VEXDREN-2710 file (C-alpha; in Angstrom, 1 decimal):
% VEXDREN-2710
k/r/px/py/pz
1/MET/-23.0/20.6/6.0
2/ALA/-26.1/18.4/5.7
3/ASP/-28.9/18.1/8.3
4/PRO/-29.1/14.3/9.3
5/GLN/-32.9/14.7/9.6
6/SER/-33.1/15.4/5.9
7/TYR/-32.2/11.9/5.0
8/ARG/-33.4/10.0/8.1
9/PRO/-35.4/6.9/7.1
10/ALA/-39.1/7.0/7.9
11/PRO/-40.1/5.4/11.2
12/GLY/-40.7/1.7/10.9
13/THR/-39.0/1.3/7.5
14/ILE/-35.7/0.0/9.0
15/PRO/-35.7/-3.8/9.5
16/THR/-34.7/-5.3/12.9
17/GLN/-32.6/-8.1/11.3
18/PRO/-28.8/-8.1/11.3
19/GLY/-27.2/-6.4/8.4
20/VAL/-24.6/-3.9/7.0
21/TYR/-25.3/-0.3/6.3
22/LYS/-23.6/2.5/4.2
23/PHE/-23.6/6.2/4.5
24/ARG/-23.0/8.2/1.3
25/ASP/-22.2/11.8/0.8
26/LYS/-23.8/14.2/-1.7
27/HIS/-21.6/12.8/-4.6
28/GLY/-22.7/9.2/-3.9
29/ARG/-19.3/8.3/-2.4
30/VAL/-19.5/5.8/0.5
31/ILE/-18.0/7.5/3.5
32/TYR/-18.8/4.9/6.2
33/VAL/-19.7/1.2/6.5
34/GLY/-20.9/-0.5/9.6
35/LYS/-22.8/-3.6/10.7
36/ALA/-25.4/-4.3/13.4
37/LYS/-27.3/-7.1/15.0
38/SER/-30.3/-4.9/14.7
39/LEU/-30.2/-2.4/11.9
40/ARG/-33.1/-0.4/13.3
41/SER/-31.5/0.0/16.7
42/ARG/-28.1/0.9/15.4
43/LEU/-29.3/3.4/12.7
44/ASN/-31.8/5.2/15.0
45/SER/-28.9/5.9/17.4
46/TYR/-27.3/8.1/14.7
47/PHE/-30.3/10.4/14.4
48/ALA/-31.8/10.4/18.0
49/ASP/-29.4/12.9/19.6
50/VAL/-27.0/14.2/16.9
51/PHE/-25.2/16.7/19.2
52/GLY/-24.5/14.0/21.7
53/LEU/-22.5/11.9/19.3
54/HIS/-18.7/11.4/19.3
55/PRO/-17.1/14.3/17.3
56/ARG/-15.9/12.0/14.5
57/THR/-19.4/10.4/14.3
58/TYR/-21.0/13.8/14.2
59/GLN/-18.8/14.8/11.4
60/MET/-19.7/11.7/9.5
61/VAL/-23.5/12.0/9.8
62/THR/-23.4/15.7/8.9
63/THR/-21.2/15.0/5.8
64/ALA/-23.5/12.2/4.7
65/ALA/-26.5/12.8/2.4
66/SER/-28.1/9.3/2.4
67/VAL/-28.0/5.9/4.1
68/GLU/-28.8/2.5/2.8
69/TRP/-28.6/-1.0/4.1
70/THR/-28.4/-4.7/3.2
71/VAL/-30.1/-7.4/5.4
72/VAL/-28.2/-10.7/5.9
73/GLY/-29.0/-14.0/7.4
74/THR/-26.4/-14.3/10.2
75/GLU/-23.9/-12.1/12.0
76/VAL/-21.0/-14.0/10.4
77/GLU/-22.3/-13.0/7.0
78/ALA/-22.5/-9.4/8.3
79/LEU/-18.8/-9.6/9.3
80/GLN/-17.8/-10.8/5.9
81/LEU/-19.9/-8.3/4.0
82/GLU/-18.6/-5.4/6.2
83/TYR/-15.0/-6.4/5.5
84/ASN/-15.7/-6.7/1.7
85/TRP/-17.3/-3.2/1.5
86/ILE/-14.6/-1.5/3.6
87/LYS/-12.0/-3.0/1.3
88/GLU/-14.0/-2.1/-1.9
89/PHE/-15.1/1.5/-1.0
90/ASP/-12.2/2.6/1.3
91/PRO/-14.6/4.9/3.3
92/GLN/-12.9/7.9/4.8
93/PHE/-14.6/7.6/8.3
94/ASN/-13.8/3.9/8.7
95/VAL/-10.6/2.9/10.5
96/ARG/-8.1/1.3/8.1
97/TYR/-5.2/-0.6/9.6
98/ARG/-2.5/0.4/7.2
99/ASP/1.2/0.3/8.3
100/ASP/2.8/3.7/8.7
101/LYS/5.9/1.9/7.3
102/THR/6.6/-1.1/5.1
103/TYR/7.9/-3.9/7.2
104/PRO/10.8/-5.9/5.7
105/MET/10.4/-9.6/5.0
106/LEU/12.6/-12.5/3.9
107/ALA/11.5/-13.6/0.5
108/VAL/12.3/-16.9/-1.2
109/THR/11.6/-17.1/-4.9
110/LEU/10.4/-20.6/-5.3
111/ASN/9.0/-19.8/-8.7
112/GLU/12.5/-19.6/-10.2
113/GLU/14.7/-22.5/-11.4
114/TYR/17.4/-21.4/-8.9
115/PRO/15.4/-19.9/-5.9
116/ARG/16.9/-16.7/-4.4
117/LEU/16.9/-15.5/-0.8
118/TYR/16.7/-11.7/-0.2
119/VAL/15.2/-8.9/2.0
120/TYR/12.0/-7.6/0.5
121/ARG/9.5/-4.8/1.1
122/GLY/6.2/-4.4/-0.8
123/PRO/3.2/-6.4/-2.0
124/ARG/3.4/-10.2/-2.0
125/ARG/3.9/-12.0/-5.4
126/LYS/2.7/-15.3/-6.5
127/GLY/5.2/-18.1/-6.3
128/VAL/7.3/-16.4/-3.6
129/ARG/7.4/-17.6/0.0
130/TYR/7.7/-14.9/2.7
131/PHE/9.0/-15.1/6.3
132/GLY/8.3/-12.2/8.7
133/PRO/7.5/-9.3/8.8
134/TYR/10.5/-8.2/10.9
135/SER/11.0/-5.0/12.8
136/HIS/14.3/-4.2/11.1
137/ALA/16.0/-5.2/7.9
138/TRP/19.4/-5.6/9.7
139/ALA/17.9/-8.4/11.8
140/ILE/17.0/-10.3/8.6
141/ARG/20.5/-9.8/7.1
142/GLU/22.2/-10.8/10.3
143/THR/20.2/-14.0/10.6
144/LEU/20.6/-14.7/6.8
145/ASP/24.4/-14.2/7.0
146/LEU/24.5/-16.7/9.9
147/LEU/22.4/-19.3/8.1
148/LEU/24.1/-19.1/4.7
149/ARG/27.1/-21.2/6.0
150/VAL/24.6/-24.0/6.7
151/PHE/22.2/-23.4/3.8
152/PRO/24.5/-21.9/1.0
153/ALA/21.6/-20.7/-1.2
154/ARG/21.8/-18.1/-3.9
155/THR/21.2/-14.5/-2.7
156/CYS/22.3/-12.5/-5.8
157/SER/20.1/-10.7/-8.3
158/ALA/19.3/-12.1/-11.8
159/GLY/21.8/-9.7/-13.4
160/VAL/24.7/-10.8/-11.1
161/PHE/23.8/-14.5/-11.6
162/LYS/23.8/-14.1/-15.4
163/ARG/27.1/-12.2/-15.4
164/HIS/28.9/-14.8/-13.3
165/ASN/27.4/-17.6/-15.4
166/GLN/28.9/-15.9/-18.5
167/MET/32.2/-15.3/-16.8
168/GLY/32.4/-18.9/-15.6
169/ARG/33.5/-18.1/-12.1
170/PRO/31.5/-17.5/-8.9
171/CYS/31.2/-14.3/-6.8
172/LEU/32.9/-13.8/-3.4
173/LEU/30.2/-15.7/-1.5
174/GLY/30.9/-18.7/-3.7
175/TYR/34.6/-18.6/-2.8
176/ILE/33.9/-18.4/1.0
177/ASP/31.3/-21.2/0.9
178/LYS/28.3/-19.0/1.7
179/CYS/26.8/-19.8/-1.7
180/SER/26.7/-23.2/-3.5
181/ALA/27.4/-21.4/-6.8
182/PRO/24.7/-22.8/-9.0
183/CYS/25.7/-20.1/-11.5
184/VAL/28.8/-22.1/-12.4
185/GLY/27.3/-25.6/-12.0
186/ARG/28.8/-26.6/-8.6
187/VAL/25.3/-27.9/-7.8
188/THR/22.4/-28.9/-9.9
189/ALA/19.1/-27.1/-9.9
190/ALA/17.6/-30.0/-7.9
191/GLU/20.4/-29.9/-5.3
192/HIS/20.1/-26.2/-4.9
193/ARG/16.3/-26.4/-4.5
194/GLN/16.8/-29.0/-1.7
195/ILE/19.1/-26.5/0.1
196/VAL/16.4/-23.8/-0.2
197/GLU/13.7/-26.1/1.0
198/ASP/15.8/-27.1/4.0
199/PHE/16.3/-23.4/4.7
200/CYS/12.5/-22.8/4.5
201/ASP/11.8/-25.7/6.9
202/PHE/14.2/-24.3/9.4
203/LEU/12.6/-20.8/9.4
204/ALA/9.2/-22.5/9.5
205/GLY/10.1/-23.9/12.9
206/LYS/11.4/-27.4/12.0
207/THR/14.7/-26.8/13.8
208/ASP/15.1/-29.9/16.0
209/ASN/15.2/-32.4/13.1
210/LEU/17.8/-30.4/11.2
211/VAL/20.0/-29.9/14.2
212/LYS/19.8/-33.7/15.0
213/GLN/20.6/-34.6/11.4
214/LEU/23.7/-32.4/11.4
215/GLU/24.8/-33.8/14.8
216/ASN/24.4/-37.4/13.4
217/ASP/26.4/-36.4/10.3
218/MET/29.1/-34.9/12.5
219/LEU/29.4/-38.1/14.6
220/ALA/29.6/-40.2/11.4
221/ALA/32.3/-38.0/10.0
222/SER/34.3/-38.3/13.2
223/GLU/34.0/-42.1/13.2
224/ASP/35.3/-42.1/9.6
225/LEU/38.2/-40.0/10.8
226/ASP/37.1/-37.2/8.5
227/PHE/37.8/-34.6/11.1
228/GLU/37.8/-31.6/8.7
229/ARG/34.2/-32.3/7.7
230/ALA/33.2/-33.1/11.3
231/ALA/34.6/-29.7/12.4
232/ARG/32.7/-27.9/9.6
233/LEU/29.5/-29.7/10.7
234/ARG/30.2/-28.8/14.3
235/ASP/30.4/-25.1/13.3
236/ASP/27.1/-25.5/11.3
237/VAL/25.3/-26.9/14.4
238/ALA/26.6/-23.9/16.5
239/ALA/25.4/-21.5/13.8
240/LEU/21.9/-23.0/13.8
241/ARG/21.6/-23.0/17.6
242/LYS/22.8/-19.3/17.6
243/ALA/20.1/-18.5/15.0
244/VAL/17.4/-20.3/17.1
245/GLU/18.5/-18.4/20.2
246/LYS/17.9/-15.1/18.5
247/GLN/14.2/-16.0/18.5
248/ALA/13.1/-15.8/22.1
249/VAL/11.1/-18.7/23.5
250/VAL/8.0/-17.2/25.1
251/LEU/5.5/-20.2/25.1
252/GLY/5.6/-23.9/25.1
253/ASP/6.7/-25.9/22.0
254/GLY/4.0/-26.1/19.4
255/THR/2.1/-23.0/20.5
256/ASP/0.6/-21.3/17.5
257/ALA/-0.9/-17.9/18.5
258/ASP/-1.2/-14.2/17.8
259/VAL/-1.2/-11.8/20.7
260/ILE/-3.0/-8.5/20.2
261/ALA/-3.1/-5.4/22.5
262/PHE/-4.2/-1.8/22.3
263/SER/-3.4/1.5/23.9
264/ALA/-5.6/4.6/23.3
265/ASP/-6.2/8.2/24.2
266/GLU/-9.0/10.5/23.3
267/LEU/-8.2/10.7/19.6
268/GLU/-6.0/7.8/18.5
269/ALA/-5.2/4.2/19.3
270/ALA/-2.1/2.1/18.9
271/VAL/-2.4/-1.7/18.2
272/GLN/0.5/-4.2/18.4
273/ILE/0.5/-7.8/17.4
274/PHE/3.1/-10.5/18.1
275/HIS/3.1/-13.6/15.9
276/VAL/4.1/-16.7/18.0
277/ARG/4.9/-19.8/16.0
278/GLY/6.4/-22.9/17.6
279/GLY/6.5/-21.1/20.9
280/ARG/8.8/-18.4/19.5
281/VAL/8.1/-14.8/18.4
282/ARG/8.4/-14.9/14.7
283/GLY/7.2/-11.4/13.9
284/GLN/5.8/-8.1/15.3
285/ARG/3.7/-5.4/13.7
286/GLY/2.1/-2.2/14.8
287/TRP/-0.4/0.6/13.7
288/VAL/-1.6/3.9/15.0
289/VAL/-5.1/4.9/13.9
290/GLU/-7.7/7.6/14.6
291/LYS/-10.4/6.3/16.9
292/PRO/-13.9/6.0/15.4
293/GLY/-17.3/6.1/16.9
294/ASP/-18.3/6.6/20.5
295/ALA/-15.2/6.5/22.7
296/GLU/-17.3/5.9/25.8
297/GLN/-18.7/2.5/24.9
298/ASN/-16.3/-0.4/25.0
299/GLU/-13.8/1.3/22.6
300/HIS/-11.2/-1.5/22.6
301/ALA/-13.9/-4.1/21.7
302/GLU/-14.9/-2.1/18.7
303/LEU/-11.3/-1.5/17.6
304/LEU/-10.5/-5.2/18.1
305/GLU/-13.4/-6.4/16.0
306/GLN/-12.4/-4.1/13.1
307/PHE/-8.8/-5.0/13.4
308/VAL/-9.3/-8.7/13.4
309/THR/-11.6/-8.7/10.4
310/GLN/-9.4/-6.4/8.3
311/PHE/-6.0/-7.9/9.3
312/TYR/-6.8/-11.6/8.9
313/GLY/-9.1/-11.0/5.8
314/GLU/-6.3/-9.2/4.0
315/GLU/-3.6/-11.7/5.2
316/VAL/-5.5/-14.7/3.8
317/GLU/-6.0/-12.9/0.5
318/ARG/-2.3/-12.1/0.2
319/ALA/-1.4/-15.8/0.9
320/GLU/-3.8/-17.0/-1.8
321/GLN/-2.6/-14.4/-4.3
322/SER/1.1/-15.3/-3.7
323/GLY/0.3/-19.1/-4.0
324/ASP/1.5/-19.7/-0.5
325/GLY/-1.7/-21.3/0.6
326/ALA/0.1/-24.0/2.6
327/VAL/1.1/-21.4/5.2
328/ASN/-2.2/-20.2/6.7
329/PRO/-1.8/-16.8/8.4
330/VAL/-4.6/-17.5/10.8
331/PRO/-3.2/-19.2/14.0
332/ARG/-4.9/-21.7/16.3
333/GLU/-5.2/-19.1/19.0
334/VAL/-5.9/-15.4/19.0
335/LEU/-5.2/-13.8/22.4
336/VAL/-6.9/-10.5/23.0
337/PRO/-7.2/-8.0/25.8
338/VAL/-11.0/-7.8/25.6
339/LEU/-13.8/-9.8/23.9
340/PRO/-16.2/-8.0/21.5
341/ASP/-19.9/-8.4/21.8
342/ASP/-20.1/-10.9/18.9
343/ALA/-17.0/-12.9/20.0
344/ASP/-18.6/-16.2/19.0
345/GLU/-19.4/-15.0/15.5
346/LEU/-15.9/-13.6/15.1
347/GLN/-14.5/-16.9/16.2
348/ASP/-16.6/-18.8/13.7
349/TRP/-15.5/-16.4/10.9
350/LEU/-11.8/-16.9/11.8
351/SER/-12.3/-20.7/11.9
352/GLY/-13.8/-20.5/8.4
353/LEU/-10.7/-18.6/7.2
354/ARG/-8.3/-21.2/8.7
355/GLY/-10.3/-24.3/7.9
356/ALA/-10.0/-25.5/11.4
357/ARG/-11.1/-24.4/14.9
358/VAL/-9.7/-21.1/16.1
359/SER/-9.8/-20.0/19.8
360/LEU/-10.4/-16.3/20.5
361/ARG/-9.9/-15.7/24.2
362/ILE/-8.4/-13.5/27.0
363/PRO/-5.3/-15.0/28.7
364/GLN/-5.9/-15.1/32.4
365/ARG/-2.6/-16.4/33.9
366/GLY/0.8/-18.0/33.2
367/ASP/3.1/-17.3/30.3
368/LYS/0.4/-16.2/27.9
369/ARG/-0.8/-13.5/30.3
370/THR/2.8/-12.4/30.8
371/LEU/3.3/-12.1/27.0
372/MET/0.0/-10.1/26.8
373/GLU/1.4/-7.6/29.3
374/THR/4.6/-7.3/27.2
375/VAL/2.5/-6.6/24.0
376/GLU/0.5/-4.0/26.0
377/ARG/3.7/-2.3/27.1
378/ASN/4.8/-2.2/23.4
379/ALA/1.4/-0.6/22.4
380/VAL/1.7/2.0/25.1
381/GLU/5.3/2.8/24.0
382/ALA/4.2/2.9/20.3
383/LEU/1.5/5.5/21.0
384/HIS/3.9/7.5/23.1
385/GLN/6.5/7.6/20.3
386/HIS/3.8/8.5/17.8
387/LYS/2.7/11.4/19.8
388/LEU/6.3/12.6/20.2
389/LYS/7.0/12.2/16.5
390/ARG/3.8/13.9/15.2
391/SER/3.0/16.2/18.1
392/GLY/0.6/18.9/16.9
393/ASP/0.2/17.2/13.5
394/LEU/-3.5/16.7/13.7
395/THR/-4.0/20.1/15.0
396/ALA/-1.8/21.6/12.3
397/ARG/-3.8/19.8/9.5
398/SER/-7.1/21.0/10.9
399/ALA/-5.7/24.6/11.3
400/ALA/-4.4/24.5/7.7
401/LEU/-7.8/23.4/6.2
402/GLN/-9.6/25.9/8.3
403/GLY/-7.2/28.6/7.3
404/LEU/-7.7/27.9/3.6
405/GLN/-11.4/28.0/4.1
406/ASP/-11.2/31.4/5.8
407/ALA/-8.6/33.0/3.5
408/LEU/-10.3/31.8/0.2
409/ASP/-13.8/32.4/1.5
410/LEU/-14.9/28.8/0.8
411/ASP/-18.2/27.4/1.9
412/GLU/-16.5/24.4/3.6
413/ALA/-13.1/23.2/4.4
414/PRO/-11.2/21.8/1.4
415/LEU/-11.0/18.2/2.5
416/ARG/-10.0/17.1/-1.0
417/ILE/-7.4/19.2/-2.8
418/GLU/-6.1/18.4/-6.3
419/CYS/-3.0/20.2/-7.8
420/VAL/-1.7/20.3/-11.4
421/ASP/1.9/21.0/-12.5
422/ILE/3.4/21.1/-16.0
423/SER/7.0/19.9/-16.8
424/HIS/8.9/20.2/-20.1
425/ILE/12.3/21.3/-21.5
426/GLN/11.9/24.1/-24.0
427/GLY/8.5/22.8/-25.0
428/SER/9.5/19.2/-25.7
429/ASP/8.1/16.1/-24.0
430/VAL/5.5/18.2/-22.2
431/VAL/3.8/16.3/-19.4
432/ALA/1.5/17.1/-16.5
433/SER/0.9/15.7/-13.1
434/LEU/-2.2/15.7/-10.9
435/VAL/-1.8/14.9/-7.2
436/VAL/-4.5/14.5/-4.6
437/PHE/-4.5/15.4/-0.9
438/GLU/-7.4/14.3/1.4
439/ASP/-7.7/15.6/4.9
440/GLY/-4.3/17.3/4.4
441/LEU/-2.5/14.0/3.6
442/ALA/-1.3/12.7/0.2
443/LYS/-3.5/10.1/-1.4
444/LYS/-1.0/8.6/-3.8
445/SER/-3.4/5.9/-5.2
446/ASP/-5.3/8.8/-6.9
447/TYR/-2.3/10.4/-8.5
448/ARG/-2.4/10.8/-12.3
449/HIS/0.0/11.9/-15.0
450/TYR/-0.9/13.2/-18.5
451/GLY/0.9/13.5/-21.8
452/ILE/0.1/17.0/-23.2
453/LYS/-1.3/16.8/-26.8
454/GLU/-2.1/20.5/-27.6
455/ALA/1.0/22.3/-26.4
456/ALA/3.6/23.2/-29.0
457/GLY/6.8/25.2/-28.9
458/ASP/7.7/26.8/-25.6
459/GLY/7.0/29.8/-23.4
460/HIS/4.7/31.2/-20.8
461/SER/1.5/30.9/-22.9
462/ASP/2.0/27.2/-23.6
463/ASP/1.9/26.5/-19.8
464/VAL/-1.4/28.2/-19.8
465/ALA/-2.7/26.0/-22.6
466/SER/-1.4/22.9/-21.0
467/ILE/-3.1/23.8/-17.7
468/ALA/-6.4/24.3/-19.6
469/GLU/-6.0/20.9/-21.4
470/VAL/-5.4/19.0/-18.2
471/THR/-8.2/20.7/-16.4
472/ARG/-10.6/19.9/-19.3
473/ARG/-9.6/16.2/-19.4
474/ARG/-9.9/15.8/-15.6
475/PHE/-13.3/17.4/-15.3
476/LEU/-14.7/15.9/-18.5
477/ARG/-14.1/12.6/-16.7
478/HIS/-15.8/13.8/-13.6
479/ARG/-18.8/15.1/-15.5
480/ALA/-19.3/11.8/-17.4
481/ASP/-19.0/9.7/-14.2
482/ALA/-21.3/12.0/-12.3
483/ARG/-24.0/11.9/-15.1
484/GLN/-23.8/8.0/-15.2
485/THR/-24.2/7.9/-11.4
486/GLU/-27.2/10.3/-11.4
487/ASP/-28.9/8.3/-14.2
488/ALA/-28.4/5.0/-12.3
489/GLY/-29.4/6.5/-9.0
490/GLY/-32.5/8.2/-10.4
491/ALA/-34.2/4.9/-11.2
492/GLU/-34.0/4.1/-7.5
493/ALA/-35.0/7.6/-6.1
494/GLY/-36.7/7.5/-2.8
495/GLN/-35.5/4.0/-1.8
496/GLN/-33.5/3.7/1.4
497/GLY/-32.9/0.0/1.6
498/ASP/-33.9/-3.4/0.6
499/ASP/-35.4/-5.7/3.2
500/ASN/-34.6/-8.7/1.0
501/GLY/-30.8/-8.0/1.1
502/GLY/-30.4/-6.0/-2.1
503/ASP/-27.6/-3.5/-2.4
504/LEU/-28.8/-0.2/-3.8
505/ALA/-25.4/1.2/-4.7
506/PRO/-25.5/2.8/-8.2
507/GLU/-23.7/0.5/-10.5
508/ALA/-22.4/3.4/-12.4
509/ALA/-20.3/4.4/-9.4
510/LEU/-18.2/1.3/-10.1
511/ASP/-15.6/1.0/-12.9
512/PRO/-16.9/-1.7/-15.3
513/GLN/-13.3/-3.0/-16.0
514/THR/-12.0/-3.3/-12.4
515/GLY/-15.3/-3.4/-10.4
516/ARG/-13.8/-0.8/-8.0
517/PRO/-15.3/2.6/-7.2
518/ARG/-14.5/5.3/-9.6
519/ARG/-11.9/7.5/-8.0
520/PHE/-12.8/10.7/-9.9
521/ALA/-16.6/10.5/-9.8
522/TYR/-16.6/13.4/-7.3
523/PRO/-14.9/16.8/-7.6
524/PRO/-12.3/18.3/-5.3
525/ASN/-13.1/21.1/-3.0
526/LEU/-10.1/23.1/-4.1
527/PHE/-8.2/22.9/-7.5
528/VAL/-4.7/24.3/-7.3
529/VAL/-2.6/25.1/-10.4
530/ASP/1.1/25.8/-10.3
531/GLY/1.4/29.4/-11.5
532/GLY/-0.1/32.8/-11.2
533/ALA/-3.1/34.7/-12.5
534/PRO/-3.0/33.5/-16.2
535/GLN/-2.9/29.8/-15.2
536/ALA/-5.6/30.2/-12.6
537/ALA/-7.8/32.1/-15.1
538/ALA/-7.3/29.3/-17.7
539/ALA/-8.4/26.6/-15.3
540/GLN/-11.4/28.7/-14.2
541/GLU/-12.5/29.3/-17.9
542/VAL/-12.5/25.5/-18.5
543/LEU/-14.7/24.9/-15.4
544/ASP/-17.1/27.7/-16.5
545/GLU/-17.2/26.1/-20.0
546/LEU/-18.1/22.7/-18.5
547/GLY/-20.6/24.1/-16.0
548/VAL/-18.6/23.0/-12.9
549/THR/-19.6/25.5/-10.2
550/ASP/-18.8/23.7/-6.9
551/VAL/-14.9/23.7/-7.3
552/ALA/-12.7/26.6/-6.1
553/VAL/-9.7/27.4/-8.2
554/VAL/-6.4/29.1/-7.1
555/GLY/-3.0/29.5/-8.5
556/LEU/0.2/29.4/-6.4
557/ALA/3.0/31.4/-7.8
558/LYS/6.5/30.2/-6.8
559/ARG/8.4/33.6/-6.6
560/LEU/6.5/35.2/-3.7
561/GLU/4.2/32.3/-2.8
562/GLU/1.2/34.4/-3.8
563/VAL/-2.3/32.8/-4.0
564/TRP/-4.2/34.0/-7.1
565/VAL/-7.9/33.7/-7.2
566/PRO/-9.5/34.0/-10.7
567/GLY/-11.1/37.4/-11.3
568/ASP/-9.3/39.1/-8.4
569/GLU/-6.8/41.9/-9.3
570/ASP/-4.6/41.3/-6.3
571/PRO/-3.4/38.0/-4.9
572/VAL/-4.2/36.6/-1.4
573/ILE/-1.1/36.8/0.8
574/LEU/-1.0/34.1/3.4
575/PRO/1.3/34.6/6.4
576/ARG/4.7/32.9/5.8
577/SER/4.3/30.9/9.0
578/SER/0.7/29.8/8.5
579/ASP/-0.3/26.2/8.3
580/ALA/-2.5/27.0/5.3
581/LEU/0.4/28.2/3.2
582/PHE/2.5/25.3/4.3
583/LEU/-0.1/22.8/3.1
584/LEU/-0.4/24.5/-0.2
585/GLN/3.3/24.4/-0.6
586/ARG/3.4/20.7/0.2
587/VAL/0.7/20.0/-2.4
588/ARG/2.4/22.1/-5.1
589/ASP/5.9/20.6/-4.4
590/GLU/4.4/17.1/-4.5
591/ALA/2.8/17.8/-7.9
592/HIS/6.2/19.2/-9.1
593/ARG/8.1/16.2/-7.9
594/PHE/5.6/13.8/-9.6
595/ALA/5.7/15.7/-12.9
596/ILE/9.5/15.8/-12.9
597/SER/9.7/12.0/-12.3
598/PHE/7.4/11.3/-15.2
599/HIS/9.1/13.7/-17.5
600/ARG/12.5/12.2/-16.8
601/SER/11.3/8.7/-17.5
602/LYS/9.6/9.8/-20.7
603/ARG/12.6/11.7/-21.9
604/SER/15.0/8.9/-21.1
605/LYS/12.9/6.4/-23.2
606/ARG/12.8/8.9/-26.1
607/MET/16.5/9.5/-26.0
608/THR/17.2/5.7/-25.8
609/ALA/14.9/5.0/-28.7
610/SER/16.3/7.8/-30.9
611/ALA/19.9/6.7/-30.5
612/LEU/19.1/3.3/-32.0
613/ASP/16.5/4.6/-34.5
614/ALA/19.3/6.5/-36.2
615/ILE/21.1/3.3/-37.1
616/PRO/20.1/2.1/-40.6
617/GLY/18.9/-1.5/-41.1
618/LEU/18.2/-2.0/-37.3
619/GLY/14.6/-3.2/-36.8
620/ASP/12.5/-3.3/-33.6
621/THR/13.3/-7.0/-32.9
622/ARG/17.1/-6.5/-32.9
623/LYS/16.9/-3.2/-31.0
624/THR/15.0/-5.0/-28.3
625/ALA/17.5/-7.9/-28.2
626/LEU/20.4/-5.5/-27.9
627/LEU/18.8/-3.5/-25.1
628/GLN/17.8/-6.6/-23.2
629/HIS/21.3/-8.1/-23.5
630/PHE/23.3/-5.0/-22.5
631/GLY/20.7/-3.2/-20.4
632/SER/21.3/0.3/-21.8
633/VAL/22.7/2.2/-24.8
634/THR/25.7/3.4/-22.8
635/LYS/26.8/-0.1/-22.1
636/LEU/26.1/-1.1/-25.7
637/ARG/28.3/1.8/-26.9
638/GLU/31.2/0.6/-24.6
639/ALA/30.9/-3.0/-25.8
640/SER/33.4/-4.6/-28.2
641/LEU/32.5/-6.0/-31.6
642/GLU/32.9/-9.6/-30.4
643/GLU/30.5/-9.0/-27.5
644/ILE/27.8/-7.5/-29.8
645/VAL/28.1/-10.5/-32.2
646/GLU/27.1/-12.8/-29.2
647/VAL/23.6/-11.3/-29.2
648/PRO/21.2/-13.6/-31.1
649/GLY/20.3/-12.2/-34.6
650/ILE/23.3/-9.8/-34.7
651/GLY/25.9/-10.6/-37.4
652/MET/29.3/-9.1/-37.9
653/THR/28.2/-6.5/-40.4
654/THR/25.2/-5.4/-38.2
655/ALA/27.4/-5.2/-35.1
656/ARG/30.0/-3.0/-36.9
657/THR/27.1/-0.7/-38.2
658/VAL/25.7/-0.5/-34.6
659/LEU/29.1/0.3/-33.1
660/ASP/30.0/2.9/-35.7
661/GLY/26.5/4.6/-35.5
662/LEU/26.6/4.8/-31.7
663/ARG/30.1/6.1/-31.4
664/THR/29.6/8.6/-34.1
665/ASP/26.4/9.8/-32.3
666/GLY/28.3/9.9/-29.0
667/ALA/31.1/11.9/-30.5
END
């Protein structure tokens, strides 16, 4: 634990202008990013009375080993730079508003010849338009089922579409008029796209025009005595009105606003946001985060500022990446429970993202105030449910880390744990996984898998060699990155900041290909291997060989859950009910799961390739064509001779050879 006074900038060297600052730990990793109207005033507050700081802030300044800053011209520039740095470095002491779950959305694939409607979770893609997010997937499916009778667009996957196109007959939805069946040519591509565009207009809020158009068509059909069509249009109008009624009217027509509210206790805060478009609630999202900084000074204002910059900055980037720039995620109004100190600058920043004026204000009365109270009740309930769901979780994680520190006699709690596991079948297709846990939680973005090169044969000793190989490869990478960082940082030794706005971050800490921080430029506190004393000793020998002295190594044996420390004759026995053992088991089991998944995928590819490789006269091009057409070797083996001949480039002789070879192999 570092003494903050050891890296405190000299008096008078910190500028008084607005800017953004970064705290780094002893490995050069950025652990906190902040902004200030006056850098001198803000940074001095971290060093004046360390023991009077908020516990989380105290932990941050004692973990840090240096501080640096960048001066900017305006506070709006400081907001933008702070957002960019938080996104780039992902500091562990900054609040990140990440969903605890993936919200479902309704996706429309406008980038396809025949666009498709479907429920989707995950990152946004270019050329796809999204509606939502929604609280529940069933709500999307219910609304979609209701609207398909009015907008009979395609909802099937590419495989189903292709199969029915080849069969020449539509699926069930085509027979019950909930799909226009473009797969069999009932409508042209242009007609189907118009159906999809009308569907998008309806979900975007242009409901009145569509309802009026259907009513006019219904009256016209009635006057022409086409009562069957008039009845169908009457049912379509009823379906549209029912779908509209599902979206509660909360504000006047044309209101375009987001309503944000918070609920907090001593440790955590819940945030809820309602998206109101056209006066109706179109979506709802929520987060629960650990509170940063000083909880006694306008905590909601600080949380609000961080949430607004992160949320809208990322939403605009997603819209640009998906090519859906016509739908700006920044509304005309952002209604909040409290205004931050730099509300005017935040409002200007939002206006720049939208390209038009944005109002950031507190609703005082009327329907908007009533809606704010509803969102606040949702935030209170979300925090309550989170506490019930994860009661004791933070305490358990802290107890687990402290228990490992005490049991293994570590200098500090193992905030970063890495674990290696080996997977193979009788020595073939040997692979390894490396998983990472930070603060007792899995950090899946840092997971890695390895193909083992040196292992051969099978047996206990080969697991030891595989562990040694993975350990060597992982820490050779760390040593190379650390040396580059030290070389780059040495040229700027003694400098704390640049009054002219320069960023003194070592360039070597960034990946030259991606421009992102290197994820393995710093070592773990604890390196866990799946196995007993031999595996732990092999990993320790590699670390000694590489000169790595600040990483503790242990092996976790499955049979009795014994913890083996290299050099000790007897294992460390942790109590069965201890949080420390439970954490180690979670880390080990996650490494095993990740290794098994990679091994299965690799073995499946090898078996698929070997089945076709055994067929004489079959080159890579025709193998690829066969697999793309049938999807798998199993389906190819079950295909008839005539079906195989339909594949481009496959003649009758080749088809017969393929079929004979696969069936002989299968027998």
